N, C-alpha and C positions, 0 to 999 in steps of 0.2 A: 632538103625537104623532099625533093623528087625521089631520091633513093629511099627515104623513110616511107613514103607512101607506097612505093613499089614493094618494099618488104612487107608492109602491112597487107597489101593485096595478095601477095603470094602466100603468106602465113594464113590469112583468112581462107584462101582457096584450099590449102592443105587441110585446115581444120574442118571446113565444110565437107570435103570428101570423106574425112574420117567419120564425121557425124552421120553422113549418109550410109556408110558401111555399117556403123553400129546400129542404126535404125533398121537397115535391111536384115541384119543378122537377128535382131530381136523379133522382127516380123516373121522371119523364116522359122525361128524357134517356136513361136506361138502357133504357126501353121502346122509344124510337125507334131506338137503336143495335141492340137485339136484333131489332127489326122489319127493319132494313136487313140484318142478318146472315141472318135467315130468308128475305128476298127473294133474297139471293145464293145461299143453299142451294137455293131453288126454281129459280133459273136453272141451277144446276149439275145438278139433276135433269132439267130440260128438255134440257140438252146431252147428258146421259147417255142419255135416251130417244131423242134423235135419233141418237146413235151406235149404240144398240142396233138401231134400225130399219135403219140403213145396214149393220150387220154381218149382220143376217138377210137383207137383200137380196143381199149379196155371197156368202153362204155357199152352197157346193155340196157336198152330201154331207158336211156338217159341216166343210168345209175352206175357209179363206180365204187367199189368197196374201198374204204379208207386204208385198210391194211395193205392191200395190193398197191394202191397209189403211193403210199409212203415208201414202200419198198422200191418202186421205180424212181421216186425222187432221191432216195439215198444212193441208188446206183448212178444217177446223174451227177450228184454232188461228188461222188468218189471218182467220176471220170471214166467209168467202165462201159457206159452205154453209147456215148456219142464221141466220135473221134474229134469233133470240133472243140470239145471241152478240154482245155489244157490242164495239166496237173496242177492242183491247188488253185486254179483260177476261179472256179465256181465255189462260193463259200456257203451260200444259203439259198433255198427256194421256199417261198411261202405262198399258199393259195388262200384267197380271201373270199368272204361272202359279200352280200350287198352292203352290210354295215362295216366293211373293212376290218372284219375280225378273222383271225386265223382259223382255218378249218383243216389244213394239212400243211406240213412243213418238213424240211430235212436240212441238216447242217447246223451251223451256229444260229442261235435264236436272235431274231431282230425284231424291233418294235415298228410295226407298220404305221402306227399313229405318230408320225413325225412329219417334218416339213417335206419329205419326199412325196407324201401323199398329195400335197398341194401343188408341187412343182414337177412331178413326174420322175425326177432323179435327184440324187443328193451325192455329191462327190466329197469324199473324205480324204485323209492323208494316205490311207492304205486300202480302203474299200470304196465301192460305188454301189448305191442302191437304186435300182431301176424298177418302176411300177408300170405294169401292163405294156411290156415291149411289143407284144402282138395280141390280137384278138383270139381268145381261146374258144370262141363260139358261145359265150355266156351273154345273154341279153336279158333285159328286164321287161316284164309285162307292164300294163297300165296300172296295175295295183302296186308296182314297185317290187315284184318278186321275180327271181330268175326262173326261166323255163327251159334252159338248155341242158345243163349238166348238174347232176345231183351227187354229192359225196355222201355215200351211205355210211353211217357209223357202224361199228361192229355190232352184231346181234347181242341182245341181253341174254342172261342165263335162261329166262323162261322161253326165249325164242330158240335158244340152242338145244334145250332138252325136249322140244316137240310138244309142249303143253299148249302152245298157241295162246291166243288172246283170251281174256276173261269171258265167262258165259254171259249171254244176253237173255233177259227175261222175255217170255213169249208175249206176243201182242194179243188183244182180245179176239176171241174166235179162232185162235190158232192153237192146235194141240200142243201140249208140252213136248219139249224135246225128248226123244227116246220113246214116246207112246206109239203103239201100233196103229196103223191106219184103219179107218172104219171098213167093216166087212162088206157092206153093200151101200155104197154111197147113193145109188139110184133109188133106194127105198126109204127115203127120209120121212115120208108120211107115216109109215108103219111104226117108226120109233118115236112118234109124237114130238119130233124136233123140227122146228120151223127153219127151213133153209133160208139162207141169206139171199136177198134179191140179186139177180144177175144182171150186170151191165153188158148188154149185147153189143153196144157200140164200141167197146174197148175195154182194156183191163181196168180194174179198180185203181183209185189213186194210190192206195198203200202199195199195191203190187208194182205200179209204175215207178214209184219212188225207190222201192227196193231194187227194181231192175236197173234204174240209173245208177244207184249207189254201187251195185255190183259191177256194172260196166266200168265205172270210174275207178274202182279199186283193182280191177284186173290188170291195169298198167303199172301198179305199184309192186315193189318187192313183196314176196310172200309174208315176210315178218312185219310189214307195215300196212297190210290190207285191213286190219282191224281198227285202224285209227280213223276218226271222222275227218271231214274235209278241213275244218279250221285248224285242227292239230297238225294235219299233214301240210297245209300251206305255211303254218308257222315253222315247221321243220324244214320245209323247202327254203324259206327265207333265211334260215340259219345255216343250212348245209348246202345251199346252191352255190356253185362256182361262179364267181363274179370277177375276180381280179387275180393278178399274178405279180409277185415281188421277187426280184432276183438280186442277190448280193454277190458281186464279183470283186476279185482282188485287182487292184490297180498297179500291180507289180510290173506288168508289161508296159503300161503307160509311163511309169516312173523310169524303167530301164531305157525305153526309147527317148524319153526326155533327157535323161542323164547322158546318154551317148551323144545326142544332138547338142546338148549344152556344152559338152567337152569339145566337140568339133567346132562349135561357134566360138568358144573361148579361144581355141587355137587360132582361128581366123581373125578374131579381134586382136589377139596379141600380135600376130603378124602385121595386121593393119596398123596397130599402134607403133610397132617398131619401124614400119615403112614410113609412117607419117613423121616420126621423130627423125629418122634418117634423112627424109626429104628436106625437113627443116634445117638439119645440120649441113646437108649438101648445099642448100641454097645459101646458108650463112657463110660457109667456106667459099662458095662462089663469089658472094659479095665481097668478102675479105680479099680474095685473090684479085678480083677486079680492082678493088681499092689499092691493093699493093702494086698492081701493074700500073695504075695511073700514077702512083707515087714514084715508082721506079722510072717511068718515062720522064716525069718532072725532074727527078733527081739526076737522071742521065743528062737531060738538057742543062740542068744547073751545073752538073759536073763538067760538061763540055764547055759551058760558059766560064766556069772557074779555071779550067785548064787554059782557056784562051787568055783570061785575065792574068793567070799565073805566068804564062809565057811572056805576056806583055810587060808585066811588072818585073820579071827577071831581066828582060831585055832593057827595060828602063833603068834598073839597078846597075846592070853591066855598063850601059852607056853613061850613067852618072859617075861610076867609079873611075872611068878614064879621065874626065876633066878634074875630078877630085885629086887624082894622083898628080896631075899637072900643077894644080894649086899647091899641093903639099911640096912638090919639088921646087917651085919658085920660092915659097916661103923658106925652105931649107937653104937655098942659094943666098937669099937676102940675109939670113942669119949668119952666114959664113963671110960676109963682106967685112973687110978689116976696118973700114971707115964708118961702119953702121953704128948708130947710137945705141946705147943699152936699152932704151925704151923700145926701139924698133926691134931689137933682138928678142925682147920679152914678148912682144906682140906676135912675132913670127913663130916663136915656140908654142904659143897658144893656138895659132892657126894649125900648126903641125899636129898638136894633140887632138884637136877637134876633128881634123881630117882623118886621123887614125881611128877615132871612135866611129865616125860615119862609115869609114871603109870596113871596119869590123862588122858593123850592123848590116851593111850591104852584102858582105861575104856570107854572113849567117842567113840572110834572107834568100840569097841565091841558092845556098845549100839546102834550105828548107823547101824551096819551090822546085827543086830538082826531082824528077821522077826516080823512084826507087826500084831498080831492077836487080833482083837477087840472083847472084851466081854462086851456087853452093859448092863448097869444096870441103874436104876433111881437114880440120884445123886442130892443132894441139892448143887447148884453151890456156894452159899455163904459160906457154911462150908468148901468146898474144897479149896476155895481161902484163908480163914482164916488159915487153917492148913499149906498151903504153906508159908504164910507170917510168921507164927511162926517159921517155919523151917529156914527162912532166917533172923530172927531177929538179930542174932549176926552180920551178914554182914551189916545190915541196921544201927545198932548202931555204928559199927566201922567206917563207912564212913559218918555218920551223914546225912542219907537220910530219908526224911519224905515220908511215904507211906499211901495212903488213899484208902479204899475199899468202893465203892459207887454202887448204882444201885438197882434193884429190887431183891427180893428173888425169885429165879427161880429154877425149877427142870428140869434137862435135862437128855437125854439118852446118856451115854458115858461110856467108860472104865475108871474106877477110877484111876488105876495106870498110864495109859497113859496120862490122863488129868492132873494128878499131875506133871508128868514129863514135859509136855509141858508148864504148868504155871511156874514151877520152872525155866526152861531154859529162858523163856521170862523175868521173874523178874530178874534173874541173869544177863542177857544181859543188862537190863535197869540200874541195879546198877553199872555195869562196865561202862556204857555210861555216867552217870551223874558225877561219880568220886568225890563224896563228896559234901555235902551242896546242894543236889538236891531234886527234888520232883518227886514222882511216883504215878500214879493213876490207879486203877483197876475199870473198869466200865462195868456192864452187864445190858442189856435192851432187851425188846421184839422188834422184827422187824415186826412180824405178829402174827396171832393167833397160829401158830404152830412152829415158829422159833424165834431165839434170836441171839444176837451178844455179843462178849466179846472183850474189848479193854484194852491194857496195854500202858499207856502214860508216857512219861518222858520229862524233859526239858533239855536234853543233847544237843550235837551238831547236832543231827539229821543225816539223811542219804541222800546223794545227789540223785536227781531224776534218774540219769543214773545208780545208783547202787541198786535201790530198788527191782529189780528183781534178781540181781546177789547175793544179800545178803543171799538168801536161798540155794545157792549152797554149796556143801561140801568144806571145807578148805578155804572158802572166809570169811575174817574177817577184820574189821576196828580197832580192838583192838591190842595192842602190845603183850598182854599176852593171847589172845584168841587162841583157836584151830581151829575155823571155822566150827565146827560140831554141835554146840548148836542149831542154827536156822534151820539147815538141818534136825535135829532130830524132831524139832517142825513141820516142814512141812510134814515129813513122818507121824507123828501122826495125823495131821489135815486131810491129804488126805486119810488116812486109815479109818477115820470116815465119809468121804464124805463131809467135811467142806471145807471152803476156808480161806486163810490167805493172807493179803495184808499189805504192809508197806506204811504209809502215813506221810505227814508232820504235825507236831503239832505246830500251830502258837501260839506265834511268833517264838518259836524255840523248837526243840525236835523232837521226832518221835512217831508215833502211830502204833502199831501192832494190827490189827483187825482180829479176828476169827469170821466168819459169817456162817449162816445156821446151827446154833446149833438147834438140834431137841428137842423141849419141851416135857416133859413127860405129858401123858394124865391125 
């Protein structure tokens, strides 16, 4: 439970650090994108400042010709006037009146009557629309009309050909236009014409009105002096400069965002790999720690088993000595001439049981003995023939046919241990066939450096569910077996670094195969 809680704590810490890194990168990406937008807004202000300076330079008496202004706007859009304007960054420029209507523009057409008019800017996927990035000097009077800058439309045909405004009818008492002046204005009494009363305190009202109209119209362009004040104010409201709309490309923002997103993606990928690697390292560390604990426990258990093994081997050895004495005494009693037949039968039973116990003790001592391999170069065929000669009496007694086949190979092995392993395998096969059977010993190369050895019989075979348990100590399928013969074989095989398996021998029987035998050079 404690180990599990510790694992959860470590994995939670790694996940928390990864989440913090992800949040940090997202925040940094948003900051970089906002910085790119702020930079684009700054460039729009620079463009507007440049345009404001150009407008002030072209303005004469508050009036700018529209054709000259649009030419300047086109140069700004094309990027030839201001070095701050990057190629294809400025898309459109629109100048607005007080009613947010276009009075001059350049570039691609845009609709100022959109949500940008209410929010000041509108960001799209490829463009951004900015309204009034700077003050161009256009202010409104109390009547709602601009009084700063006037965009004069191009003159009409009548203005361009010099005909001027339409003629005005003369007022009462005023000579018609083009008539000569009177010859003697001071002799009005001789001509019987009554002179108009003269206002000595100041000019007459009509003259004062005409004077004020003339003074007001002298500030207008020559082609607009003929208009009355209402028409002129209406024209001012329609043509007065009130606002500025810029449409810029967001390509720089997208490029900066894409570069930063690529960089953040690499950082996140590295952070993810680092987090996964840290988790795997911790998992391996936990497993190694667990294995170390198990190895320590196994070492302690192995040491204990060795001590128990030595104690058991000593006990078996000490038990074998009195057992031999008992067997000898029983044998002496059976040889007595005056011994009754019943006593002789009992002594024979004692001798047989003592032999069985002695055989079991010998196998147990042999199994508990440490396996120290002393490798030498051995001719495998001669070793097999010697083992066969050793078991010739058992083969003849049970009428078992044995064949030695295969190649003449030389291997690296301990001669005594190899003899004992072959002896146990052949003895197990002889007990399995139980008379009138066949046994084969076959050795062949499996590669240039290894070989395998098989002992085959046509006995009843080994069931599949017992082919792995058959090598365990004291597991046997024979009535008279001790269950240690194949366990000893497995010990010898593993001590050499070989493998042993039990297979089926079709149509019946069993195959015991020793593989990975090292060939001699």
